[in-house]
C-alpha positions in Angstrom: 30.7 1.8 -38.3 30.9 4.2 -35.4 27.3 5.4 -36.1 26.1 1.8 -36.0 27.8 1.2 -32.7 26.2 4.3 -31.2 22.8 3.2 -32.3 23.3 -0.3 -30.8 24.4 1.3 -27.5 21.4 3.7 -27.5 19.0 0.8 -28.1 20.6 -1.2 -25.3 20.3 1.8 -22.9 16.7 2.5 -23.8 15.8 -1.2 -23.4 17.5 -1.3 -20.0 15.6 1.8 -18.8 12.3 0.3 -20.0 13.1 -2.8 -18.0 13.9 -0.8 -14.9 10.6 1.1 -15.3 8.3 -1.9 -15.4 6.7 -4.1 -12.8 3.6 -5.3 -14.8 3.0 -8.6 -13.0 2.2 -9.5 -9.4 5.4 -11.0 -7.9 7.4 -10.0 -11.0 6.9 -13.0 -13.4 4.8 -16.0 -14.3 6.5 -18.2 -11.7 5.8 -15.6 -9.0 9.4 -15.2 -8.0 9.0 -12.0 -5.8 12.3 -10.7 -7.2 13.2 -7.5 -9.1 16.3 -6.7 -11.2 15.9 -3.1 -10.1 17.9 -2.1 -7.0 15.7 -1.2 -4.1 16.7 2.2 -2.7 18.8 2.0 0.4 17.8 5.5 1.5 14.3 6.8 0.9 12.0 9.8 1.3 8.3 10.1 0.8 7.9 11.7 -2.6 4.1 11.7 -3.0 0.8 10.3 -1.8 -2.5 9.8 -3.6 -5.7 9.3 -1.5 -8.5 7.0 -2.6 -12.0 6.5 -1.0 -11.4 3.0 0.4 -8.7 0.7 1.8 -5.8 -0.4 -0.4 -5.4 -4.2 -0.3 -4.3 -4.5 -3.9 -0.7 -4.7 -4.9 0.4 -2.0 -7.4 1.7 -2.9 -10.9 3.6 -0.6 -13.1 4.2 -0.4 -16.9 6.2 2.5 -18.3 4.7 5.7 -16.8 1.6 4.0 -15.5 0.8 2.7 -12.0 -2.4 0.7 -11.6 -3.9 -0.3 -8.3 -7.4 -1.2 -7.0 -9.2 0.1 -4.0 -12.2 -1.0 -1.9 -14.0 2.1 -3.0 -14.9 0.1 -6.1 -12.4 1.8 -8.3 -9.2 1.0 -10.3 -6.8 3.9 -10.3 -4.1 4.7 -12.9 -1.5 7.2 -11.8 1.7 8.4 -13.4 5.1 7.9 -11.7 4.7 11.2 -10.0 1.5 10.2 -8.4 -0.8 12.2 -10.6 -4.2 10.7 -11.7 -4.4 9.5 -15.3 -7.7 7.7 -15.2 -10.0 5.8 -12.9 -12.4 3.0 -13.6 -15.6 2.2 -11.6 -15.9 -1.5 -11.0 -19.1 -3.3 -9.7 -17.6 -3.9 -6.2 -14.4 -3.5 -4.2 -11.1 -4.2 -5.9 -8.7 -6.1 -3.7 -6.9 -8.1 -6.4 -3.6 -7.0 -8.0 -3.8 -6.2 -11.7 -1.9 -7.8 -14.6 -0.6 -5.5 -17.3 0.1 -7.2 -20.6 0.1 -6.0 -24.2 -1.0 -2.5 -23.1 -4.1 -4.1 -21.4 -4.9 -4.1 -17.7 -6.6 -7.4 -16.4 -8.2 -7.1 -13.0 -11.1 -8.6 -11.0 -13.5 -7.4 -8.2 -15.4 -8.8 -5.3 -18.6 -9.3 -7.3 -16.7 -11.7 -9.6 -16.4 -9.4 -12.5 -13.2 -9.6 -14.4 -12.2 -6.7 -16.7 -9.8 -6.0 -19.6 -9.1 -2.3 -19.7 -7.0 -0.2 -22.1 -3.9 0.9 -20.2 -3.8 4.4 -21.7 -7.4 5.3 -21.3 -9.1 2.9 -18.9 -11.7 2.0 -21.5 -13.3 -1.4 -21.1 -12.2 -3.8 -23.8 -14.2 -6.8 -22.5 -15.8 -8.2 -19.3 -16.0 -11.7 -18.0 -18.1 -12.9 -15.1 -17.2 -15.5 -12.5 -19.8 -16.6 -10.0 -18.1 -15.3 -6.8 -15.4 -12.8 -5.8 -12.0 -12.5 -7.3 -9.3 -11.7 -4.8 -6.3 -13.0 -6.8 -4.0 -11.5 -9.4 -4.4 -13.0 -12.9 -1.5 -14.7 -14.8 -1.0 -15.5 -18.4 0.0 -18.3 -20.7 0.7 -18.5 -24.4 1.8 -21.2 -26.9 2.6 -18.6 -29.6 -0.8 -19.0 -31.2 -3.2 -18.8 -28.3 -3.0 -16.6 -25.2 -5.0 -17.3 -22.1 -5.6 -15.2 -18.9 -5.8 -17.4 -15.8 -7.5 -16.3 -12.6 -9.0 -18.1 -9.6 -12.2 -17.1 -7.9 -14.3 -17.9 -4.9 -16.7 -19.9 -7.1 -14.1 -22.8 -6.7 -12.9 -22.4 -10.3 -9.7 -21.6 -12.1 -10.9 -19.7 -15.2 -9.0 -19.7 -18.5 -10.1 -16.7 -20.6 -9.1 -15.9 -24.2 -6.9 -12.8 -23.7 -8.2 -11.2 -27.0 -11.9 -11.8 -26.8 -12.7 -12.3 -23.2 -14.5 -15.6 -24.0 -14.1 -18.5 -21.4 -12.0 -21.3 -22.7 -12.3 -23.8 -19.8 -12.9 -23.9 -16.0 -11.1 -26.2 -13.6 -13.0 -26.9 -10.4 -11.3 -27.2 -7.0 -13.1 -28.1 -3.8 -13.2 -24.7 -2.1 -12.4 -21.0 -2.7 -9.3 -20.0 -4.8 -7.8 -17.0 -3.0 -4.3 -16.9 -4.3 -2.7 -16.2 -7.7 -1.8 -19.1 -10.0 1.8 -19.6 -10.9 2.6 -20.7 -14.5 5.6 -22.6 -15.8 5.6 -24.3 -19.2 2.1 -25.7 -19.8 1.3 -26.0 -16.1 -0.8 -23.8 -13.8 0.1 -24.4 -10.1 -1.9 -23.1 -7.2 -3.1 -23.8 -3.7 -6.7 -23.5 -2.6 -8.8 -23.3 0.5 -9.4 -27.0 0.0 -5.8 -27.5 1.3 -4.6 -28.9 -2.0 -1.8 -27.9 -4.3 -3.3 -28.2 -7.8 -1.5 -28.7 -11.1 -3.5 -28.1 -14.2 -2.5 -28.7 -17.8 -3.3 -25.3 -19.4 -3.7 -26.8 -22.8 -6.7 -29.0 -21.7 -7.9 -27.6 -18.4 -7.5 -31.0 -16.8 -5.7 -31.9 -13.6 -2.1 -33.1 -14.0 -1.5 -33.6 -10.3 -2.8 -32.7 -6.8 -1.1 -32.8 -3.5 -2.6 -32.5 0.0 -0.8 -29.6 1.8 -2.8 -28.4 4.7 -6.3 -27.4 5.8 -6.2 -24.1 3.9 -3.7 -22.4 1.5 -4.1 -18.6 1.2 -0.8 -17.6 -0.4 0.6 -18.3 -3.9 3.2 -20.8 -4.8 6.6 -19.9 -6.1 8.0 -22.1 -8.8 11.5 -23.1 -10.0 11.8 -26.2 -12.2 9.3 -28.7 -10.9 9.6 -27.4 -7.3 7.0 -25.3 -5.6 7.5 -23.4 -2.3 4.3 -22.6 -0.5 3.1 -21.6 3.0 -0.2 -22.6 4.5 -2.7 -21.6 7.1 -1.6 -24.3 9.5 1.8 -22.6 9.9 3.9 -24.8 7.7 6.1 -23.8 4.8 6.9 -26.5 2.3 9.0 -27.3 -0.7 7.1 -29.7 -3.0 7.8 -31.4 -6.3 4.5 -30.4 -7.8 4.4 -33.2 -10.4 5.2 -36.1 -8.1 3.7 -34.7 -4.9 6.9 -35.4 -3.0 7.7 -33.1 -0.1 11.4 -32.1 -0.3 11.1 -30.4 3.2 8.7 -28.7 5.5 9.4 -25.9 8.0 7.2 -25.2 11.0 7.9 -23.1 14.1 7.5 -25.5 17.0 5.9 -23.1 19.4 2.6 -21.5 18.4 2.7 -22.0 14.6 0.7 -19.3 12.8 -0.4 -18.9 9.2 1.7 -18.0 6.2 -0.7 -15.6 4.3 1.6 -13.9 1.8 3.7 -15.4 -1.0 7.5 -16.0 -0.7 10.4 -14.5 -2.6 13.3 -16.4 -4.1 16.8 -14.9 -4.1 19.7 -17.2 -4.9 19.7 -19.9 -2.3 17.2 -18.1 0.0 13.4 -18.4 0.2 12.0 -15.4 2.2 8.5 -15.5 3.7 6.6 -13.5 6.3 4.3 -15.0 8.9 1.5 -13.9 11.2 3.9 -14.6 14.1 5.5 -11.2 13.3 8.6 -12.8 11.8 10.2 -12.8 8.4 12.1 -16.0 7.7 15.0 -16.7 5.3 15.2 -20.4 4.6 17.6 -22.4 2.6 15.7 -23.3 -0.5 17.1 -26.8 -0.7 16.9 -27.9 2.9 14.5 -25.6 4.7 17.2 -24.6 7.3 16.5 -21.2 8.9 19.3 -18.9 7.8 17.9 -15.9 9.8 14.7 -14.6 11.2 13.6 -11.1 11.9 10.8 -9.9 14.3 9.1 -7.0 12.5 6.9 -6.2 15.5 3.5 -7.1 14.0 1.9 -9.7 11.8 3.3 -10.0 8.3 0.6 -10.6 5.6 2.2 -8.7 2.7 4.6 -10.6 0.4 8.3 -9.7 0.5 10.2 -8.4 -2.5 13.9 -9.0 -3.1 16.4 -7.4 -5.4 19.0 -10.0 -4.7 20.8 -8.0 -2.0 18.1 -6.7 0.2 14.4 -7.5 0.8 11.5 -5.2 1.2 8.8 -6.3 3.8 5.7 -4.7 5.3 3.6 -5.5 8.4 0.1 -5.0 9.8 1.3 -2.1 12.0 2.1 -0.2 8.9 5.9 -0.5 8.9 7.7 -0.7 5.6 11.3 -1.9 6.0 14.3 -2.9 4.0 16.3 -5.9 5.4 19.7 -7.1 4.5 19.4 -10.5 2.8 22.6 -11.9 4.3 21.6 -11.4 8.0 18.1 -9.9 8.2 19.4 -6.6 9.7 17.2 -3.5 9.2 18.6 -1.0 6.7 15.8 1.4 7.0 12.2 1.5 8.3 9.3 3.8 7.5 6.1 3.9 9.6 3.0 4.5 7.4 0.8 4.1 10.5 -1.8 1.9 8.7 -1.9 -1.9 8.1 -0.3 -3.0 4.9 -1.6 -6.2 3.2 -0.6 -5.6 -0.4 3.0 -5.9 -1.5 5.2 -3.1 -2.8 6.1 -2.5 -6.4 9.6 -1.3 -7.3 10.8 0.5 -10.4 13.9 2.7 -11.0 14.4 4.8 -7.8 10.7 4.4 -6.9 8.7 2.2 -4.4 4.9 2.2 -4.6 2.7 0.7 -1.9 -0.8 1.1 -0.6 -2.2 0.8 2.9 -5.6 0.4 4.6 -5.8 4.1 5.2 -6.7 4.3 1.4 -3.5 6.1 0.5 -1.1 5.1 -2.2 2.5 6.0 -1.3 5.4 6.8 -3.6 8.9 6.7 -2.1 12.0 7.8 -4.0 15.6 7.1 -3.3 17.7 10.0 -1.8 
């Protein structure tokens, strides 16, 4: 009996460690919550760096002992958790999109419009799919238990549904302008904004529109979903909570003086929605009312998406500052100056923060 109990405890511990060592999806889940269950270190030191030949605009993803990130030098890099190179893959153009890791496969697109499925362990190409214009967005996934699709938007105006196993196109849904942001998935719905200013809802089973809502002139960031609500910022400087099926606006926040674009995607933590803006501020809003709970001037435009652990939130700006803020009041816990603009968002696994910057360097920070 004691042996069985020890085995159960060991399995639980191993499962917990695996969970803490994984960040395989952009924003941490299909609904793009921007939240991790792993505590973000409250004291850090620079543990390692890895230099690529181009700018890093891609957000890192992590599975087990593998970090995957793209660079504008036309390559996808795979590192171990100590920053050592494992493999690299030469794409046909710059890689700005974050990767998706699922079932030991890396899914990632480039600025030619090529979309790749790569073996996580070796970087070997499993299949390729071609869109007709650049891919800047992270892919997402959907499965009904029998079929599994990879969903990715492109600048050819289409949301593409691709068979995850074969790489064959299943359907294409046409918007009216570029698709720059990642698609969020909940149930059988894909929800995303476009440069046509609309919030699109697509039935993934059929590839047909379930609903559309006019949001703004241009939507660059991804939506965050909970239930039938979507929280999304836009290029006109508004941040809205929308029932994505009915199109009803629950609330809209806009800074009255000089509204500037919301480029990144928000994070959800408890009752707070946290989003950065080009006006240099990070805002914490009540998710139900849009009331400003606090705001923090970071000193430079914020285009990277914040990441929350439920207590603190990690943010980065275009001056190259990476900082940890207290979620209760927005106070700065620590700040580290990389010295180069940061557009991609951080990835956090157990005692490790990974982020890239426009100086072409991937940075690994460990907790003290």
